[in-house]
N, CA, C and O atoms as a GROMACS GRO file, in nm:
protein
  480
    1MET      N    1  -0.526  -1.001  -9.257
    1MET     CA    2  -0.633  -1.089  -9.216
    1MET      C    3  -0.752  -1.078  -9.311
    1MET      O    4  -0.824  -1.176  -9.332
    2ALA      N    5  -0.772  -0.960  -9.368
    2ALA     CA    6  -0.885  -0.943  -9.460
    2ALA      C    7  -0.871  -1.037  -9.579
    2ALA      O    8  -0.970  -1.091  -9.628
    3GLY      N    9  -0.747  -1.056  -9.625
    3GLY     CA   10  -0.724  -1.147  -9.737
    3GLY      C   11  -0.760  -1.291  -9.703
    3GLY      O   12  -0.812  -1.364  -9.787
    4LEU      N   13  -0.733  -1.331  -9.580
    4LEU     CA   14  -0.768  -1.465  -9.535
    4LEU      C   15  -0.920  -1.483  -9.532
    4LEU      O   16  -0.973  -1.586  -9.573
    5ARG      N   17  -0.988  -1.380  -9.482
    5ARG     CA   18  -1.135  -1.389  -9.476
    5ARG      C   19  -1.194  -1.394  -9.616
    5ARG      O   20  -1.289  -1.468  -9.641
    6THR      N   21  -1.138  -1.316  -9.709
    6THR     CA   22  -1.187  -1.317  -9.846
    6THR      C   23  -1.165  -1.454  -9.909
    6THR      O   24  -1.254  -1.508  -9.975
    7GLY      N   25  -1.047  -1.510  -9.889
    7GLY     CA   26  -1.018  -1.643  -9.941
    7GLY      C   27  -1.109  -1.748  -9.881
    7GLY      O   28  -1.152  -1.842  -9.948
    8LEU      N   29  -1.137  -1.733  -9.754
    8LEU     CA   30  -1.226  -1.824  -9.684
    8LEU      C   31  -1.366  -1.818  -9.744
    8LEU      O   32  -1.431  -1.920  -9.764
    9TYR      N   33  -1.411  -1.696  -9.771
    9TYR     CA   34  -1.544  -1.676  -9.830
    9TYR      C   35  -1.550  -1.741  -9.968
    9TYR      O   36  -1.649  -1.806 -10.002
   10VAL      N   37  -1.445  -1.724 -10.046
   10VAL     CA   38  -1.440  -1.784 -10.181
   10VAL      C   39  -1.444  -1.936 -10.171
   10VAL      O   40  -1.512  -2.002 -10.249
   11ASP      N   41  -1.370  -1.991 -10.074
   11ASP     CA   42  -1.372  -2.137 -10.054
   11ASP      C   43  -1.513  -2.186 -10.021
   11ASP      O   44  -1.556  -2.290 -10.070
   12TRP      N   45  -1.584  -2.110  -9.938
   12TRP     CA   46  -1.720  -2.148  -9.902
   12TRP      C   47  -1.812  -2.140 -10.025
   12TRP      O   48  -1.889  -2.232 -10.051
   13LYS      N   49  -1.802  -2.030 -10.100
   13LYS     CA   50  -1.888  -2.013 -10.218
   13LYS      C   51  -1.858  -2.115 -10.325
   13LYS      O   52  -1.948  -2.156 -10.398
   14ASN      N   53  -1.732  -2.160 -10.337
   14ASN     CA   54  -1.696  -2.262 -10.435
   14ASN      C   55  -1.736  -2.402 -10.390
   14ASN      O   56  -1.727  -2.498 -10.466
   15GLY      N   57  -1.780  -2.412 -10.264
   15GLY     CA   58  -1.820  -2.542 -10.212
   15GLY      C   59  -1.705  -2.623 -10.155
   15GLY      O   60  -1.722  -2.742 -10.126
   16ASP      N   61  -1.589  -2.561 -10.140
   16ASP     CA   62  -1.474  -2.632 -10.086
   16ASP      C   63  -1.487  -2.658  -9.936
   16ASP      O   64  -1.430  -2.754  -9.884
   17ILE      N   65  -1.562  -2.572  -9.867
   17ILE     CA   66  -1.588  -2.591  -9.724
   17ILE      C   67  -1.736  -2.568  -9.699
   17ILE      O   68  -1.804  -2.500  -9.777
   18SER      N   69  -1.785  -2.625  -9.591
   18SER     CA   70  -1.927  -2.610  -9.557
   18SER      C   71  -1.952  -2.474  -9.493
   18SER      O   72  -1.859  -2.402  -9.456
   19HIS      N   73  -2.080  -2.439  -9.482
   19HIS     CA   74  -2.120  -2.314  -9.418
   19HIS      C   75  -2.073  -2.312  -9.272
   19HIS      O   76  -2.026  -2.209  -9.224
   20GLU      N   77  -2.085  -2.425  -9.203
   20GLU     CA   78  -2.042  -2.434  -9.064
   20GLU      C   79  -1.891  -2.417  -9.052
   20GLU      O   80  -1.842  -2.346  -8.964
   21GLU      N   81  -1.816  -2.482  -9.144
   21GLU     CA   82  -1.671  -2.468  -9.142
   21GLU      C   83  -1.630  -2.322  -9.168
   21GLU      O   84  -1.539  -2.269  -9.104
   22TYR      N   85  -1.701  -2.259  -9.262
   22TYR     CA   86  -1.674  -2.119  -9.294
   22TYR      C   87  -1.689  -2.032  -9.170
   22TYR      O   88  -1.600  -1.954  -9.138
   23HIS      N   89  -1.800  -2.047  -9.100
   23HIS     CA   90  -1.825  -1.964  -8.982
   23HIS      C   91  -1.727  -1.995  -8.869
   23HIS      O   92  -1.681  -1.904  -8.799
   24ALA      N   93  -1.695  -2.122  -8.850
   24ALA     CA   94  -1.600  -2.160  -8.745
   24ALA      C   95  -1.462  -2.103  -8.775
   24ALA      O   96  -1.396  -2.048  -8.686
   25MET      N   97  -1.418  -2.115  -8.898
   25MET     CA   98  -1.286  -2.063  -8.936
   25MET      C   99  -1.284  -1.910  -8.933
   25MET      O  100  -1.184  -1.850  -8.894
   26LYS      N  101  -1.394  -1.849  -8.973
   26LYS     CA  102  -1.402  -1.703  -8.970
   26LYS      C  103  -1.390  -1.652  -8.827
   26LYS      O  104  -1.316  -1.557  -8.800
   27ARG      N  105  -1.462  -1.716  -8.733
   27ARG     CA  106  -1.452  -1.679  -8.591
   27ARG      C  107  -1.308  -1.697  -8.540
   27ARG      O  108  -1.256  -1.614  -8.466
   28GLU      N  109  -1.247  -1.807  -8.582
   28GLU     CA  110  -1.110  -1.835  -8.540
   28GLU      C  111  -1.015  -1.727  -8.590
   28GLU      O  112  -0.929  -1.680  -8.516
   29PHE      N  113  -1.030  -1.686  -8.716
   29PHE     CA  114  -0.946  -1.579  -8.772
   29PHE      C  115  -0.971  -1.446  -8.701
   29PHE      O  116  -0.877  -1.372  -8.673
   30GLU      N  117  -1.095  -1.416  -8.672
   30GLU     CA  118  -1.129  -1.291  -8.603
   30GLU      C  119  -1.072  -1.289  -8.461
   30GLU      O  120  -1.022  -1.187  -8.415
   31ASP      N  121  -1.081  -1.404  -8.392
   31ASP     CA  122  -1.024  -1.413  -8.257
   31ASP      C  123  -0.872  -1.394  -8.261
   31ASP      O  124  -0.815  -1.323  -8.178
   32LYS      N  125  -0.809  -1.457  -8.359
   32LYS     CA  126  -0.664  -1.444  -8.372
   32LYS      C  127  -0.626  -1.300  -8.405
   32LYS      O  128  -0.528  -1.248  -8.352
   33GLU      N  129  -0.702  -1.236  -8.491
   33GLU     CA  130  -0.677  -1.096  -8.525
   33GLU      C  131  -0.689  -1.007  -8.402
   33GLU      O  132  -0.606  -0.918  -8.381
   34ARG      N  133  -0.791  -1.031  -8.319
   34ARG     CA  134  -0.812  -0.954  -8.197
   34ARG      C  135  -0.693  -0.972  -8.101
   34ARG      O  136  -0.643  -0.876  -8.042
   35ARG      N  137  -0.649  -1.097  -8.086
   35ARG     CA  138  -0.536  -1.125  -7.997
   35ARG      C  139  -0.408  -1.059  -8.048
   35ARG      O  140  -0.330  -1.005  -7.970
   36LEU      N  141  -0.387  -1.064  -8.179
   36LEU     CA  142  -0.267  -1.003  -8.237
   36LEU      C  143  -0.268  -0.852  -8.219
   36LEU      O  144  -0.165  -0.792  -8.189
   37LYS      N  145  -0.384  -0.790  -8.237
   37LYS     CA  146  -0.394  -0.646  -8.216
   37LYS      C  147  -0.366  -0.609  -8.071
   37LYS      O  148  -0.300  -0.508  -8.044
   38GLN      N  149  -0.414  -0.690  -7.977
   38GLN     CA  150  -0.387  -0.666  -7.836
   38GLN      C  151  -0.240  -0.685  -7.805
   38GLN      O  152  -0.182  -0.607  -7.729
   39ASP      N  153  -0.178  -0.788  -7.864
   39ASP     CA  154  -0.034  -0.811  -7.845
   39ASP      C  155   0.046  -0.693  -7.898
   39ASP      O  156   0.143  -0.650  -7.834
   40ILE      N  157   0.007  -0.640  -8.013
   40ILE     CA  158   0.076  -0.524  -8.071
   40ILE      C  159   0.063  -0.404  -7.978
   40ILE      O  160   0.161  -0.334  -7.952
   41ALA      N  161  -0.057  -0.380  -7.928
   41ALA     CA  162  -0.079  -0.267  -7.835
   41ALA      C  163   0.007  -0.284  -7.710
   41ALA      O  164   0.066  -0.187  -7.662
   42ASN      N  165   0.014  -0.406  -7.656
   42ASN     CA  166   0.096  -0.432  -7.537
   42ASN      C  167   0.244  -0.408  -7.565
   42ASN      O  168   0.314  -0.349  -7.483
   43LEU      N  169   0.290  -0.453  -7.681
   43LEU     CA  170   0.430  -0.434  -7.717
   43LEU      C  171   0.462  -0.286  -7.738
   43LEU      O  172   0.570  -0.240  -7.700
   44GLU      N  173   0.370  -0.213  -7.798
   44GLU     CA  174   0.391  -0.069  -7.817
   44GLU      C  175   0.398   0.003  -7.683
   44GLU      O  176   0.479   0.093  -7.664
   45GLU      N  177   0.312  -0.036  -7.590
   45GLU     CA  178   0.315   0.023  -7.456
   45GLU      C  179   0.446  -0.011  -7.386
   45GLU      O  180   0.507   0.075  -7.322
   46GLU      N  181   0.490  -0.136  -7.399
   46GLU     CA  182   0.615  -0.177  -7.337
   46GLU      C  183   0.733  -0.101  -7.398
   46GLU      O  184   0.823  -0.058  -7.327
   47ARG      N  185   0.732  -0.084  -7.531
   47ARG     CA  186   0.838  -0.010  -7.598
   47ARG      C  187   0.841   0.134  -7.547
   47ARG      O  188   0.948   0.190  -7.520
   48SER      N  189   0.724   0.193  -7.534
   48SER     CA  190   0.715   0.330  -7.484
   48SER      C  191   0.772   0.339  -7.342
   48SER      O  192   0.846   0.432  -7.310
   49ASP      N  193   0.736   0.242  -7.259
   49ASP     CA  194   0.788   0.238  -7.122
   49ASP      C  195   0.941   0.228  -7.123
   49ASP      O  196   1.009   0.296  -7.046
   50MET      N  197   0.993   0.144  -7.211
   50MET     CA  198   1.138   0.125  -7.219
   50MET      C  199   1.206   0.252  -7.268
   50MET      O  200   1.312   0.289  -7.218
   51GLU      N  201   1.145   0.319  -7.367
   51GLU     CA  202   1.204   0.443  -7.420
   51GLU      C  203   1.203   0.553  -7.315
   51GLU      O  204   1.296   0.633  -7.308
   52ASN      N  205   1.098   0.557  -7.234
   52ASN     CA  206   1.086   0.662  -7.133
   52ASN      C  207   1.162   0.629  -7.005
   52ASN      O  208   1.178   0.714  -6.917
   53GLY      N  209   1.209   0.506  -6.996
   53GLY     CA  210   1.285   0.467  -6.878
   53GLY      C  211   1.196   0.455  -6.756
   53GLY      O  212   1.075   0.437  -6.768
   54VAL      N  213   1.256   0.465  -6.642
   54VAL     CA  214   1.183   0.454  -6.517
   54VAL      C  215   1.142   0.595  -6.477
   54VAL      O  216   1.227   0.678  -6.445
   55ALA      N  217   1.014   0.621  -6.478
   55ALA     CA  218   0.966   0.756  -6.447
   55ALA      C  219   0.897   0.756  -6.313
   55ALA      O  220   0.844   0.654  -6.268
   56SER      N  221   0.898   0.870  -6.249
   56SER     CA  222   0.833   0.880  -6.119
   56SER      C  223   0.682   0.863  -6.129
   56SER      O  224   0.617   0.836  -6.029
   57GLY      N  225   0.625   0.880  -6.249
   57GLY     CA  226   0.482   0.861  -6.268
   57GLY      C  227   0.443   0.715  -6.278
   57GLY      O  228   0.324   0.682  -6.280
   58ASN      N  229   0.540   0.627  -6.285
   58ASN     CA  230   0.517   0.484  -6.296
   58ASN      C  231   0.469   0.432  -6.161
   58ASN      O  232   0.537   0.450  -6.059
   59SER      N  233   0.352   0.367  -6.158
   59SER     CA  234   0.294   0.322  -6.030
   59SER      C  235   0.382   0.219  -5.961
   59SER      O  236   0.390   0.218  -5.838
   60TYR      N  237   0.449   0.134  -6.038
   60TYR     CA  238   0.541   0.038  -5.976
   60TYR      C  239   0.655   0.113  -5.907
   60TYR      O  240   0.689   0.085  -5.792
   61PHE      N  241   0.714   0.206  -5.980
   61PHE     CA  242   0.827   0.280  -5.926
   61PHE      C  243   0.788   0.356  -5.800
   61PHE      O  244   0.863   0.360  -5.703
   62THR      N  245   0.671   0.418  -5.802
   62THR     CA  246   0.621   0.491  -5.686
   62THR      C  247   0.606   0.398  -5.566
   62THR      O  248   0.647   0.431  -5.455
   63THR      N  249   0.546   0.280  -5.589
   63THR     CA  250   0.527   0.183  -5.480
   63THR      C  251   0.662   0.132  -5.432
   63THR      O  252   0.683   0.114  -5.311
   64PHE      N  253   0.754   0.108  -5.526
   64PHE     CA  254   0.887   0.061  -5.489
   64PHE      C  255   0.956   0.162  -5.398
   64PHE      O  256   1.013   0.126  -5.295
   65LEU      N  257   0.951   0.289  -5.437
   65LEU     CA  258   1.015   0.392  -5.355
   65LEU      C  259   0.951   0.402  -5.217
   65LEU      O  260   1.018   0.425  -5.117
   66GLU      N  261   0.820   0.385  -5.215
   66GLU     CA  262   0.748   0.394  -5.088
   66GLU      C  263   0.791   0.285  -4.991
   66GLU      O  264   0.792   0.307  -4.870
   67HIS      N  265   0.827   0.167  -5.043
   67HIS     CA  266   0.859   0.052  -4.959
   67HIS      C  267   1.005   0.008  -4.970
   67HIS      O  268   1.036  -0.107  -4.939
   68ARG      N  269   1.093   0.095  -5.012
   68ARG     CA  270   1.231   0.054  -5.039
   68ARG      C  271   1.310   0.012  -4.916
   68ARG      O  272   1.404  -0.066  -4.929
   69ASN      N  273   1.276   0.060  -4.800
   69ASN     CA  274   1.352   0.024  -4.680
   69ASN      C  275   1.268  -0.059  -4.583
   69ASN      O  276   1.272  -0.038  -4.462
   70VAL      N  277   1.193  -0.152  -4.635
   70VAL     CA  278   1.105  -0.234  -4.552
   70VAL      C  279   1.189  -0.326  -4.464
   70VAL      O  280   1.278  -0.396  -4.511
   71THR      N  281   1.159  -0.322  -4.335
   71THR     CA  282   1.229  -0.411  -4.242
   71THR      C  283   1.136  -0.516  -4.184
   71THR      O  284   1.181  -0.615  -4.126
   72GLU      N  285   1.005  -0.495  -4.201
   72GLU     CA  286   0.908  -0.594  -4.155
   72GLU      C  287   0.784  -0.585  -4.242
   72GLU      O  288   0.752  -0.479  -4.298
   73LEU      N  289   0.714  -0.697  -4.253
   73LEU     CA  290   0.592  -0.700  -4.334
   73LEU      C  291   0.474  -0.650  -4.253
   73LEU      O  292   0.451  -0.692  -4.140
   74SER      N  293   0.401  -0.561  -4.312
   74SER     CA  294   0.277  -0.513  -4.251
   74SER      C  295   0.165  -0.540  -4.351
   74SER      O  296   0.191  -0.572  -4.467
   75ARG      N  297   0.044  -0.526  -4.308
   75ARG     CA  298  -0.070  -0.544  -4.397
   75ARG      C  299  -0.060  -0.449  -4.516
   75ARG      O  300  -0.089  -0.488  -4.629
   76ARG      N  301  -0.021  -0.325  -4.491
   76ARG     CA  302  -0.010  -0.224  -4.596
   76ARG      C  303   0.093  -0.264  -4.702
   76ARG      O  304   0.068  -0.251  -4.821
   77VAL      N  305   0.207  -0.314  -4.658
   77VAL     CA  306   0.312  -0.358  -4.751
   77VAL      C  307   0.263  -0.476  -4.833
   77VAL      O  308   0.279  -0.480  -4.955
   78ILE      N  309   0.202  -0.572  -4.765
   78ILE     CA  310   0.155  -0.692  -4.834
   78ILE      C  311   0.049  -0.658  -4.937
   78ILE      O  312   0.055  -0.707  -5.050
   79THR      N  313  -0.048  -0.575  -4.902
   79THR     CA  314  -0.154  -0.541  -4.998
   79THR      C  315  -0.102  -0.456  -5.112
   79THR      O  316  -0.160  -0.457  -5.221
   80SER      N  317   0.006  -0.382  -5.090
   80SER     CA  318   0.064  -0.302  -5.197
   80SER      C  319   0.144  -0.386  -5.295
   80SER      O  320   0.145  -0.358  -5.415
   81LEU      N  321   0.211  -0.488  -5.246
   81LEU     CA  322   0.306  -0.562  -5.329
   81LEU      C  323   0.260  -0.699  -5.375
   81LEU      O  324   0.313  -0.752  -5.473
   82ILE      N  325   0.160  -0.757  -5.307
   82ILE     CA  326   0.117  -0.893  -5.341
   82ILE      C  327  -0.025  -0.891  -5.396
   82ILE      O  328  -0.116  -0.834  -5.335
   83LYS      N  329  -0.041  -0.954  -5.512
   83LYS     CA  330  -0.173  -0.960  -5.575
   83LYS      C  331  -0.258  -1.070  -5.514
   83LYS      O  332  -0.372  -1.047  -5.476
   84VAL      N  333  -0.201  -1.192  -5.504
   84VAL     CA  334  -0.275  -1.304  -5.449
   84VAL      C  335  -0.177  -1.409  -5.397
   84VAL      O  336  -0.068  -1.426  -5.450
   85ILE      N  337  -0.220  -1.479  -5.291
   85ILE     CA  338  -0.143  -1.591  -5.237
   85ILE      C  339  -0.231  -1.715  -5.246
   85ILE      O  340  -0.341  -1.718  -5.191
   86HIS      N  341  -0.181  -1.816  -5.315
   86HIS     CA  342  -0.252  -1.944  -5.325
   86HIS      C  343  -0.185  -2.043  -5.231
   86HIS      O  344  -0.064  -2.063  -5.236
   87ILE      N  345  -0.265  -2.105  -5.145
   87ILE     CA  346  -0.214  -2.206  -5.053
   87ILE      C  347  -0.268  -2.340  -5.100
   87ILE      O  348  -0.389  -2.362  -5.104
   88HIS      N  349  -0.176  -2.430  -5.136
   88HIS     CA  350  -0.213  -2.560  -5.189
   88HIS      C  351  -0.202  -2.667  -5.080
   88HIS      O  352  -0.141  -2.645  -4.976
   89GLU      N  353  -0.263  -2.780  -5.108
   89GLU     CA  354  -0.252  -2.892  -5.014
   89GLU      C  355  -0.106  -2.924  -4.994
   89GLU      O  356  -0.026  -2.916  -5.088
   90GLY      N  357  -0.071  -2.960  -4.875
   90GLY     CA  358   0.068  -2.990  -4.843
   90GLY      C  359   0.147  -2.866  -4.802
   90GLY      O  360   0.265  -2.875  -4.771
   91GLY      N  361   0.080  -2.751  -4.803
   91GLY     CA  362   0.145  -2.629  -4.757
   91GLY      C  363   0.222  -2.551  -4.862
   91GLY      O  364   0.284  -2.450  -4.830
   92ASP      N  365   0.219  -2.596  -4.988
   92ASP     CA  366   0.287  -2.522  -5.093
   92ASP      C  367   0.218  -2.388  -5.116
   92ASP      O  368   0.096  -2.378  -5.112
   93LEU      N  369   0.299  -2.285  -5.140
   93LEU     CA  370   0.248  -2.150  -5.164
   93LEU      C  371   0.283  -2.106  -5.305
   93LEU      O  372   0.390  -2.138  -5.357
   94LYS      N  373   0.191  -2.032  -5.364
   94LYS     CA  374   0.221  -1.964  -5.490
   94LYS      C  375   0.181  -1.818  -5.470
   94LYS      O  376   0.064  -1.788  -5.445
   95ILE      N  377   0.279  -1.730  -5.480
   95ILE     CA  378   0.255  -1.588  -5.458
   95ILE      C  379   0.263  -1.516  -5.592
   95ILE      O  380   0.363  -1.528  -5.663
   96THR      N  381   0.158  -1.443  -5.624
   96THR     CA  382   0.157  -1.361  -5.744
   96THR      C  383   0.174  -1.216  -5.699
   96THR      O  384   0.091  -1.163  -5.626
   97PHE      N  385   0.281  -1.156  -5.744
   97PHE     CA  386   0.312  -1.019  -5.703
   97PHE      C  387   0.248  -0.918  -5.797
   97PHE      O  388   0.238  -0.940  -5.918
   98ASN      N  389   0.206  -0.805  -5.740
   98ASN     CA  390   0.170  -0.691  -5.822
   98ASN      C  391   0.298  -0.644  -5.890
   98ASN      O  392   0.406  -0.658  -5.833
   99PHE      N  393   0.288  -0.590  -6.005
   99PHE     CA  394   0.400  -0.526  -6.073
   99PHE      C  395   0.508  -0.623  -6.118
   99PHE      O  396   0.619  -0.578  -6.148
  100ALA      N  397   0.484  -0.753  -6.124
  100ALA     CA  398   0.589  -0.848  -6.162
  100ALA      C  399   0.642  -0.816  -6.302
  100ALA      O  400   0.764  -0.818  -6.322
  101ASP      N  401   0.554  -0.787  -6.397
  101ASP     CA  402   0.599  -0.755  -6.533
  101ASP      C  403   0.677  -0.624  -6.536
  101ASP      O  404   0.780  -0.614  -6.603
  102GLN      N  405   0.627  -0.524  -6.464
  102GLN     CA  406   0.696  -0.396  -6.461
  102GLN      C  407   0.835  -0.409  -6.401
  102GLN      O  408   0.931  -0.348  -6.449
  103HIS      N  409   0.847  -0.490  -6.296
  103HIS     CA  410   0.976  -0.512  -6.231
  103HIS      C  411   1.074  -0.574  -6.331
  103HIS      O  412   1.188  -0.530  -6.343
  104ARG      N  413   1.028  -0.675  -6.402
  104ARG     CA  414   1.112  -0.742  -6.502
  104ARG      C  415   1.154  -0.643  -6.610
  104ARG      O  416   1.271  -0.640  -6.648
  105ARG      N  417   1.059  -0.561  -6.659
  105ARG     CA  418   1.091  -0.464  -6.764
  105ARG      C  419   1.190  -0.359  -6.715
  105ARG      O  420   1.281  -0.321  -6.788
  106ILE      N  421   1.175  -0.313  -6.593
  106ILE     CA  422   1.267  -0.213  -6.539
  106ILE      C  423   1.407  -0.272  -6.523
  106ILE      O  424   1.506  -0.207  -6.554
  107LEU      N  425   1.414  -0.395  -6.474
  107LEU     CA  426   1.545  -0.460  -6.462
  107LEU      C  427   1.610  -0.476  -6.599
  107LEU      O  428   1.731  -0.454  -6.614
  108GLU      N  429   1.531  -0.515  -6.700
  108GLU     CA  430   1.584  -0.527  -6.836
  108GLU      C  431   1.630  -0.392  -6.888
  108GLU      O  432   1.734  -0.382  -6.952
  109PHE      N  433   1.551  -0.288  -6.861
  109PHE     CA  434   1.588  -0.154  -6.905
  109PHE      C  435   1.722  -0.113  -6.843
  109PHE      O  436   1.810  -0.063  -6.913
  110ILE      N  437   1.735  -0.134  -6.713
  110ILE     CA  438   1.859  -0.097  -6.644
  110ILE      C  439   1.976  -0.176  -6.702
  110ILE      O  440   2.083  -0.120  -6.728
  111GLU      N  441   1.956  -0.306  -6.720
  111GLU     CA  442   2.062  -0.390  -6.773
  111GLU      C  443   2.103  -0.348  -6.914
  111GLU      O  444   2.221  -0.344  -6.947
  112ASN      N  445   2.005  -0.317  -6.997
  112ASN     CA  446   2.032  -0.280  -7.136
  112ASN      C  447   2.088  -0.139  -7.151
  112ASN      O  448   2.145  -0.106  -7.255
  113ASN      N  449   2.072  -0.056  -7.050
  113ASN     CA  450   2.114   0.084  -7.061
  113ASN      C  451   2.228   0.120  -6.968
  113ASN      O  452   2.257   0.238  -6.949
  114GLN      N  453   2.291   0.022  -6.910
  114GLN     CA  454   2.407   0.050  -6.827
  114GLN      C  455   2.521   0.093  -6.918
  114GLN      O  456   2.547   0.030  -7.020
  115GLN      N  457   2.587   0.198  -6.880
  115GLN     CA  458   2.701   0.245  -6.959
  115GLN      C  459   2.827   0.182  -6.903
  115GLN      O  460   2.840   0.162  -6.783
  116GLU      N  461   2.918   0.152  -6.994
  116GLU     CA  462   3.046   0.098  -6.952
  116GLU      C  463   3.120   0.207  -6.874
  116GLU      O  464   3.118   0.323  -6.914
  117PRO      N  465   3.184   0.172  -6.765
  117PRO     CA  466   3.259   0.273  -6.690
  117PRO      C  467   3.374   0.329  -6.776
  117PRO      O  468   3.439   0.256  -6.851
  118ILE      N  469   3.394   0.457  -6.762
  118ILE     CA  470   3.501   0.523  -6.837
  118ILE      C  471   3.629   0.511  -6.755
  118ILE      O  472   3.637   0.558  -6.642
  119VAL      N  473   3.729   0.449  -6.814
  119VAL     CA  474   3.858   0.431  -6.747
  119VAL      C  475   3.949   0.541  -6.796
  119VAL      O  476   3.974   0.553  -6.916
  120GLY      N  477   4.000   0.622  -6.703
  120GLY     CA  478   4.082   0.737  -6.744
  120GLY      C  479   4.224   0.727  -6.715
  120GLY      O  480   4.300   0.818  -6.746
   0.00000   0.00000   0.00000
């Protein structure tokens, strides 16, 4: 990204772009760099989670174990597992669950790490 900013600066100094364009493009590059760094950090965390598997220290796993034999919904279960419920006109519901990403990652981990049964 530093090379892009340097090139951008040279374009501004050569008169190829205006001062306003320079600043707007510079902000855009900086925002993109920030987002990319955050994406990298998220991917590294996800990779670490996948390498470590499902650990008992994982808050999703702990909550899952706590509620694994749920037979009825209680306030405690709902507040543990559901982040928000949106009720739209016409009665449509959109439920956002806590741990949705973790659940997906754990399922992927299990699927990717299942061993073929040994036939003897």
